[in-house]
C-alpha positions as a printed NumPy array, in Angstrom:
array([[  3.911, -30.842,  33.576],
       [  3.578, -28.763,  36.68 ],
       [  3.053, -25.048,  36.124],
       [  5.289, -22.419,  37.804],
       [  3.654, -21.138,  41.009],
       [  3.124, -17.59 ,  39.699],
       [  1.519, -18.878,  36.482],
       [ -0.733, -21.286,  38.43 ],
       [ -2.01 , -18.585,  40.807],
       [ -2.371, -16.014,  37.987],
       [ -4.452, -18.441,  35.925],
       [ -6.565, -19.299,  38.95 ],
       [ -7.279, -15.643,  39.672],
       [ -8.294, -15.104,  36.043],
       [-10.25 , -18.264,  35.254],
       [-11.941, -18.918,  38.59 ],
       [-15.505, -17.751,  39.006],
       [-15.383, -14.194,  40.342],
       [-17.696, -12.903,  42.963],
       [-17.16 ,  -9.289,  41.95 ],
       [-19.352,  -8.691,  38.87 ],
       [-17.912,  -5.216,  38.356],
       [-14.357,  -6.538,  38.108],
       [-15.459,  -9.2  ,  35.673],
       [-17.197,  -6.604,  33.531],
       [-14.179,  -4.241,  33.472],
       [-11.896,  -7.167,  32.613],
       [-14.174,  -8.126,  29.711],
       [-14.212,  -4.517,  28.464],
       [-10.396,  -4.33 ,  28.548],
       [-10.184,  -7.564,  26.51 ],
       [-12.751,  -6.271,  23.994],
       [-10.825,  -3.027,  23.711],
       [ -7.666,  -4.862,  22.709],
       [ -9.662,  -7.088,  20.317],
       [-11.346,  -4.121,  18.67 ],
       [ -8.039,  -2.28 ,  18.198],
       [ -6.274,  -5.281,  16.666],
       [ -9.236,  -6.08 ,  14.387],
       [ -9.626,  -2.552,  13.065],
       [ -5.885,  -2.193,  12.568],
       [ -5.67 ,  -5.42 ,  10.543],
       [ -8.674,  -4.451,   8.385],
       [ -7.411,  -0.903,   7.792],
       [ -3.923,  -2.   ,   6.804],
       [ -5.292,  -4.756,   4.543],
       [ -7.497,  -2.231,   2.762],
       [ -4.542,   0.161,   2.37 ],
       [ -2.362,  -2.655,   1.052],
       [ -5.03 ,  -3.511,  -1.51 ],
       [ -5.372,   0.166,  -2.517],
       [ -1.6  ,   0.584,  -2.88 ],
       [ -1.418,  -2.545,  -5.053],
       [ -4.264,  -1.204,  -7.226],
       [ -2.538,   2.181,  -7.616],
       [  0.783,   0.478,  -8.343],
       [ -0.739,  -1.64 , -11.107],
       [ -2.503,   1.406, -12.492],
       [  0.681,   3.486, -12.472],
       [  2.679,   0.736, -14.208],
       [  0.359,   0.941, -17.218],
       [  2.308,   3.994, -18.346],
       [  5.389,   4.17 , -16.079],
       [  8.344,   1.913, -17.114],
       [  9.585,  -0.631, -14.555],
       [ 13.096,   0.728, -15.191],
       [ 14.276,   3.684, -17.228],
       [ 17.895,   3.807, -18.442],
       [ 19.194,   7.2  , -19.686],
       [ 22.506,   8.587, -20.836],
       [ 24.474,   9.502, -23.938],
       [ 25.358,   5.868, -24.534],
       [ 21.647,   5.019, -24.842],
       [ 21.299,   7.545, -27.671],
       [ 24.038,   5.958, -29.726],
       [ 24.067,   2.297, -28.63 ],
       [ 20.614,   1.464, -27.318],
       [ 20.579,  -1.802, -29.265],
       [ 23.732,  -2.988, -27.474],
       [ 22.359,  -2.044, -24.08 ],
       [ 19.033,  -3.731, -24.84 ],
       [ 20.879,  -6.963, -25.717],
       [ 22.815,  -6.753, -22.441],
       [ 19.557,  -6.312, -20.547],
       [ 17.823,  -9.159, -22.35 ],
       [ 20.71 , -11.497, -21.519],
       [ 19.49 , -11.42 , -17.922],
       [ 16.764, -13.909, -16.981],
       [ 15.183, -11.157, -14.799],
       [ 14.476,  -8.882, -17.79 ],
       [ 11.37 ,  -9.725, -19.823],
       [ 11.73 ,  -7.127, -22.573],
       [ 13.365,  -3.861, -23.511],
       [ 12.345,  -0.992, -25.803],
       [ 13.625,   2.508, -26.659],
       [ 11.473,   5.621, -26.296],
       [ 11.698,   9.385, -26.286],
       [  9.42 ,  11.68 , -24.336],
       [  8.706,  15.395, -24.308],
       [  6.004,  17.998, -23.776],
       [  3.779,  18.95 , -26.701],
       [  0.51 ,  20.65 , -27.575],
       [ -2.293,  18.79 , -29.368],
       [ -4.845,  20.771, -31.37 ],
       [ -8.123,  19.303, -32.627],
       [-10.933,  21.494, -34.03 ],
       [-10.12 ,  24.416, -31.772],
       [ -9.54 ,  22.283, -28.647],
       [ -5.945,  22.071, -27.449],
       [ -4.254,  20.197, -24.636],
       [ -0.701,  20.073, -23.335],
       [  0.401,  16.437, -23.143],
       [  3.32 ,  14.176, -22.416],
       [  4.104,  12.894, -25.906],
       [  6.029,   9.626, -26.074],
       [  7.703,   8.203, -29.169],
       [  7.906,   4.4  , -29.134],
       [  8.796,   1.457, -31.352],
       [  5.371,  -0.105, -31.656],
       [  6.555,  -3.697, -32.065],
       [  8.973,  -3.553, -29.106],
       [  6.65 ,  -1.482, -26.947],
       [  3.937,  -4.135, -27.203],
       [  6.247,  -6.499, -25.296],
       [  7.427,  -4.09 , -22.657],
       [  4.006,  -2.696, -21.655],
       [  2.678,  -4.143, -18.406],
       [ -0.848,  -4.728, -19.733],
       [ -2.244,  -8.202, -20.462],
       [ -4.967,  -6.949, -22.853],
       [ -4.498,  -8.224, -26.437],
       [ -6.374,  -5.153, -27.723],
       [ -3.709,  -2.993, -26.123],
       [ -0.993,  -4.825, -27.994],
       [ -2.939,  -4.62 , -31.267],
       [ -2.931,  -0.834, -30.924],
       [  0.867,  -0.802, -30.972],
       [  0.98 ,  -2.984, -34.053],
       [ -1.453,  -0.628, -35.769],
       [  0.669,   2.345, -34.675],
       [  3.834,   0.822, -36.175],
       [  1.967,   0.27 , -39.458],
       [  0.495,   3.766, -39.654],
       [  2.617,   6.68 , -40.819],
       [  2.145,   9.62 , -38.449],
       [ -0.233,   7.574, -36.284],
       [ -1.021,   8.53 , -32.705],
       [ -2.593,   6.757, -29.711],
       [ -4.391,   8.901, -27.14 ],
       [ -5.236,   8.293, -23.52 ],
       [ -8.96 ,   7.686, -23.121],
       [ -9.574,  10.72 , -20.92 ],
       [ -7.427,  12.935, -23.117],
       [ -9.491,  11.947, -26.172],
       [-12.687,  12.796, -24.336],
       [-11.385,  16.241, -23.339],
       [-10.495,  16.945, -26.998],
       [-13.946,  15.832, -28.163],
       [-12.595,  12.822, -29.985],
       [-14.882,   9.767, -29.98 ],
       [-13.96 ,   7.969, -33.195],
       [-10.813,   6.697, -34.9  ],
       [ -9.112,   8.077, -38.012],
       [ -9.45 ,  11.666, -36.829],
       [ -6.701,  14.108, -37.863],
       [ -5.055,  16.442, -35.338],
       [ -2.022,  18.706, -35.111],
       [  0.917,  18.271, -32.708],
       [  3.493,  20.96 , -31.85 ],
       [  6.464,  20.398, -29.591],
       [  6.438,  22.687, -26.576],
       [  9.876,  24.113, -27.489],
       [  8.687,  25.049, -30.959],
       [  5.499,  26.539, -29.538],
       [  7.412,  28.75 , -27.098],
       [  9.726,  29.828, -29.923],
       [  6.638,  30.589, -32.022],
       [  7.981,  28.304, -34.725],
       [  4.71 ,  26.767, -35.938],
       [  6.418,  25.403, -39.051],
       [  7.441,  22.39 , -36.967],
       [  3.794,  21.405, -36.417],
       [  3.023,  17.872, -37.607],
       [ -0.281,  16.287, -38.531],
       [ -1.231,  12.895, -37.039],
       [ -3.998,  10.361, -37.498],
       [ -5.632,   8.743, -34.428],
       [ -5.317,   4.965, -34.602],
       [ -7.029,   4.296, -31.275],
       [ -7.386,   5.022, -27.57 ],
       [ -5.705,   3.25 , -24.657],
       [ -5.885,   3.023, -20.894],
       [ -2.667,   4.496, -19.525],
       [ -3.832,   4.275, -15.925],
       [ -5.369,   6.901, -13.687],
       [ -2.205,   9.035, -13.808],
       [ -1.665,   8.902, -17.592],
       [ -5.105,   8.858, -19.219],
       [ -5.533,  12.634, -19.185],
       [ -2.167,  13.718, -20.569],
       [ -0.421,  10.874, -22.423],
       [ -0.167,  10.211, -26.145],
       [  2.051,   7.879, -28.146],
       [  3.525,   8.241, -31.631],
       [  6.123,   6.386, -33.612],
       [  9.72 ,   6.783, -32.48 ],
       [ 10.985,   8.205, -35.797],
       [  8.327,  10.971, -35.825],
       [  9.063,  11.811, -32.155],
       [ 12.799,  12.191, -32.879],
       [ 12.   ,  14.624, -35.702],
       [  9.504,  16.516, -33.552],
       [ 11.879,  16.871, -30.599],
       [ 15.088,  17.276, -32.631],
       [ 15.622,  20.821, -31.294],
       [ 14.803,  19.855, -27.705],
       [ 17.983,  18.733, -25.949],
       [ 16.005,  17.642, -22.882],
       [ 14.18 ,  14.97 , -24.893],
       [ 16.771,  12.24 , -25.34 ],
       [ 16.384,   8.609, -26.325],
       [ 15.936,   6.323, -23.318],
       [ 15.596,   2.624, -22.744],
       [ 12.737,   1.125, -20.786],
       [ 12.909,  -2.359, -19.265],
       [ 10.23 ,  -4.714, -18.076],
       [ 11.444,  -6.999, -15.272],
       [  9.965, -10.032, -13.559],
       [ 10.184,  -8.534, -10.06 ],
       [  8.985,  -4.943,  -9.892],
       [  9.987,  -4.648,  -6.194],
       [ 13.585,  -5.476,  -7.112],
       [ 13.68 ,  -3.488, -10.363],
       [ 16.346,  -1.018,  -9.264],
       [ 18.792,  -3.698,  -8.112],
       [ 18.276,  -5.749, -11.282],
       [ 19.087,  -2.783, -13.54 ],
       [ 22.044,  -1.549, -11.434],
       [ 23.626,  -4.998, -11.547],
       [ 23.123,  -5.216, -15.304],
       [ 24.823,  -1.918, -16.078],
       [ 27.45 ,  -1.894, -13.329],
       [ 30.165,  -1.58 , -15.979],
       [ 28.559,   1.62 , -17.369],
       [ 28.79 ,   4.308, -14.609],
       [ 27.751,   6.99 , -17.097],
       [ 24.256,   5.544, -17.336],
       [ 21.427,   6.788, -15.158],
       [ 19.032,   4.141, -13.84 ],
       [ 15.614,   5.046, -12.433],
       [ 13.032,   2.553, -11.195],
       [  9.254,   2.988, -11.21 ],
       [  9.052,   3.727,  -7.485],
       [ 11.621,   6.542,  -7.872],
       [  9.659,   8.001, -10.821],
       [  6.484,   7.937,  -8.706],
       [  8.228,   8.629,  -5.416],
       [  5.9  ,  11.471,  -4.347],
       [  2.815,   9.274,  -4.735],
       [  4.075,   6.144,  -3.035],
       [  5.97 ,   8.03 ,  -0.257],
       [  2.688,   9.812,   0.55 ],
       [  0.836,   6.487,   0.632],
       [  3.461,   4.938,   2.92 ],
       [  3.358,   7.946,   5.228],
       [ -0.458,   7.778,   5.33 ],
       [ -0.237,   4.105,   6.164],
       [  2.18 ,   4.774,   9.056],
       [  0.102,   7.589,  10.498],
       [ -3.122,   5.564,  10.176],
       [ -1.486,   2.64 ,  11.939],
       [ -0.288,   4.885,  14.75 ],
       [ -3.724,   6.438,  15.259],
       [ -5.52 ,   3.059,  15.238],
       [ -2.942,   1.668,  17.634],
       [ -4.321,   4.125,  20.174],
       [ -7.424,   1.907,  20.371],
       [ -5.189,  -0.892,  21.649],
       [ -3.628,   1.54 ,  24.106],
       [ -7.134,   2.384,  25.427],
       [ -7.757,  -1.305,  25.927],
       [ -4.432,  -1.549,  27.786],
       [ -5.442,   1.361,  30.041],
       [ -8.508,  -0.675,  30.953],
       [ -6.161,  -3.555,  31.826],
       [ -4.298,  -1.214,  34.182],
       [ -7.528,  -0.116,  35.907],
       [ -8.716,  -3.708,  36.154],
       [ -5.491,  -4.907,  37.729],
       [ -5.386,  -1.995,  40.161],
       [ -8.843,  -2.985,  41.422],
       [ -7.842,  -6.668,  41.507],
       [ -4.794,  -5.76 ,  43.632],
       [ -7.031,  -3.917,  46.059],
       [ -9.516,  -6.801,  46.118],
       [ -6.836,  -9.486,  46.523],
       [ -4.783,  -7.609,  49.129],
       [ -5.375, -10.146,  51.939],
       [ -4.496, -13.017,  49.586],
       [ -1.242, -11.28 ,  48.598],
       [ -0.438, -10.696,  52.276],
       [ -0.97 , -14.368,  53.07 ],
       [  1.222, -15.427,  50.124],
       [  3.971, -13.092,  51.356],
       [  3.831, -14.521,  54.87 ],
       [  4.092, -18.008,  53.369],
       [  7.366, -17.052,  51.668],
       [  6.361, -15.705,  48.264],
       [  8.87 , -13.157,  47.019],
       [  7.995,  -9.726,  45.573],
       [  8.968, -10.918,  42.094],
       [  6.584, -13.863,  42.429],
       [  3.722, -11.515,  43.383],
       [  4.566,  -9.324,  40.375],
       [  4.542, -12.314,  38.053],
       [  1.124, -13.431,  39.362],
       [ -0.552, -10.145,  38.367],
       [  1.464,  -9.838,  35.174],
       [  0.133, -13.259,  34.11 ],
       [ -3.398, -12.171,  34.925],
       [ -3.108,  -9.023,  32.825],
       [ -1.342, -10.78 ,  29.946],
       [ -4.171, -13.328,  29.69 ],
       [ -6.622, -10.517,  28.922],
       [ -4.154,  -9.073,  26.378],
       [ -3.488, -12.462,  24.82 ],
       [ -7.144, -13.397,  24.486],
       [ -8.004,  -9.953,  23.141],
       [ -5.141, -10.089,  20.607],
       [ -6.064, -13.604,  19.473],
       [ -9.779, -12.823,  19.042],
       [ -8.978,  -9.497,  17.266],
       [ -6.511, -11.139,  14.889],
       [ -8.963, -13.863,  13.874],
       [-11.863, -11.48 ,  13.43 ],
       [ -9.674,  -8.965,  11.618],
       [ -8.43 , -11.466,   9.04 ],
       [-11.897, -12.873,   8.478],
       [-13.385,  -9.393,   8.005],
       [-10.521,  -8.276,   5.719],
       [-10.866, -11.408,   3.571],
       [-14.601, -10.954,   3.114],
       [-15.032,  -7.157,   3.253],
       [-16.207,  -6.945,  -0.371],
       [-18.954,  -9.504,   0.17 ],
       [-19.96 ,  -7.868,   3.425],
       [-20.196,  -4.452,   1.742],
       [-22.426,  -5.935,  -0.999],
       [-24.748,  -7.468,   1.602],
       [-24.982,  -4.167,   3.495],
       [-25.647,  -2.365,   0.213],
       [-28.562,  -4.636,  -0.604],
       [-30.036,  -4.411,   2.934],
       [-29.889,  -0.585,   3.008],
       [-31.305,  -0.278,  -0.511],
       [-34.169,  -2.614,   0.377],
       [-35.002,  -0.516,   3.434],
       [-34.679,   2.874,   1.687],
       [-37.44 ,   2.875,  -0.927],
       [-36.743,   4.563,  -4.248],
       [-33.039,   5.148,  -3.613],
       [-29.766,   3.463,  -4.448],
       [-26.83 ,   3.693,  -2.098],
       [-23.54 ,   2.217,  -3.176],
       [-20.675,   1.027,  -0.995],
       [-17.194,   0.481,  -2.343],
       [-18.09 ,  -3.023,  -3.475],
       [-14.945,  -3.264,  -5.669],
       [-12.695,  -2.63 ,  -2.658],
       [ -9.603,  -4.852,  -2.762],
       [ -7.813,  -6.062,   0.352],
       [ -4.475,  -7.768,   0.829],
       [ -3.663,  -9.446,   4.11 ],
       [  0.046,  -9.245,   4.948],
       [  0.797, -11.962,   7.483],
       [  4.001, -10.161,   8.478],
       [  1.96 ,  -7.025,   9.366],
       [ -0.59 ,  -9.157,  11.251],
       [  2.237, -10.726,  13.305],
       [  3.695,  -7.225,  13.943],
       [  0.269,  -5.924,  15.121],
       [ -0.1  ,  -8.886,  17.453],
       [  3.369,  -8.369,  18.899],
       [  2.647,  -4.651,  19.395],
       [ -0.671,  -5.408,  21.148],
       [  0.98 ,  -7.986,  23.444],
       [  3.833,  -5.604,  24.223],
       [  1.386,  -2.834,  25.124],
       [ -0.59 ,  -5.289,  27.296],
       [  2.637,  -6.388,  29.01 ],
       [  3.637,  -2.81 ,  29.765],
       [  0.157,  -2.175,  31.13 ],
       [  0.664,  -4.897,  33.771],
       [  3.89 ,  -3.497,  35.222],
       [  2.508,  -0.714,  37.429],
       [ -0.346,  -2.751,  39.074],
       [  2.002,  -5.693,  39.552],
       [  4.584,  -3.42 ,  41.124],
       [  1.952,  -2.051,  43.506],
       [  0.953,  -5.565,  44.489],
       [  4.593,  -6.446,  45.256],
       [  4.819,  -3.456,  47.621],
       [  1.942,  -4.627,  49.812],
       [  3.016,  -4.97 ,  53.471],
       [  1.493,  -8.149,  54.992],
       [  1.416,  -6.756,  58.534],
       [ -0.589,  -3.684,  57.558],
       [ -3.158,  -5.674,  55.552],
       [ -3.671,  -8.539,  57.995],
       [ -3.942,  -6.245,  61.003],
       [ -7.577,  -5.518,  60.137],
       [ -8.573,  -8.984,  58.929]])
């Protein structure tokens, strides 16, 4: 099929062997600039996606997918749990109560978030595949006044073995100086509650927690749900309890809004800053096309005298600039996805090379770095790069269209 005239001439200008080495070099640099920007942007966003997924999985070790609160939960939590479990989107449901307390062990004390749970039900609602984690809840339900501590919390208290005895006082009782409400508990084990729960989370049986927080009106019984789609958790719960407007529904992303909003904002700002590399490459396209217009002035004048319109001249140089942007985007996208998919292996190779060169020292890269390539984001990056490249061609192409044939050919 015959190409349009502007596309044919634009391709010929770009692909034909150039006599001007400097123009060829600047054109190559502009293409590499776009490639570099696209590649770095894809790798950076893939690393951030992997980090956000890791933090999300870590947070969900202690944060419920959905929390349902309200007076009805306190009196009819079984009924609400059955309603929730009737939905195919809800995996499990369990009641819990949470409040602030002080733990004392051999002179060491820590303020913690103390959660009362039903051990048997909690084992099904926890988003943790470890069988040992579930065994802890079974042991908790079978132990009167048993307690499970976060691993980091246990270390800060100086606890390194099981069956230790410690004292727990609700924060309200402590502030009221009513130490008679202090309860003794036996440690049944330690658990991983994620990076944001290991240092200040402890679990006890639901019945003991209700007694401990009986005088604390802020600590009310709540219902936690585990759903099959964490990204749609809020909508699932709202649809389930649409007939109960008095209930308050909070999803995991709302509970951890400050963390994930900060991560999203960081991702947006990082993307904007790295996009500037693509803009620099586009500026090189502008400078290249401006020089090409000056170099091809006589050719443009001849085309104008032969009947080519100003719009045709503009299209010729726009095609020439877009080829550099298209090639740069394509190369950058391929290299970016390859690098993002193999960044862990690459970091391990670099680690070994540097450690082999530096005698007697060990340098460690982030070899456990996780990446997640989002094809939608890759497509968006490519569209942004092509759009910037297109905008970069407008001014030089407009200048080319304004060339006056008589003035140029007068000196030829």
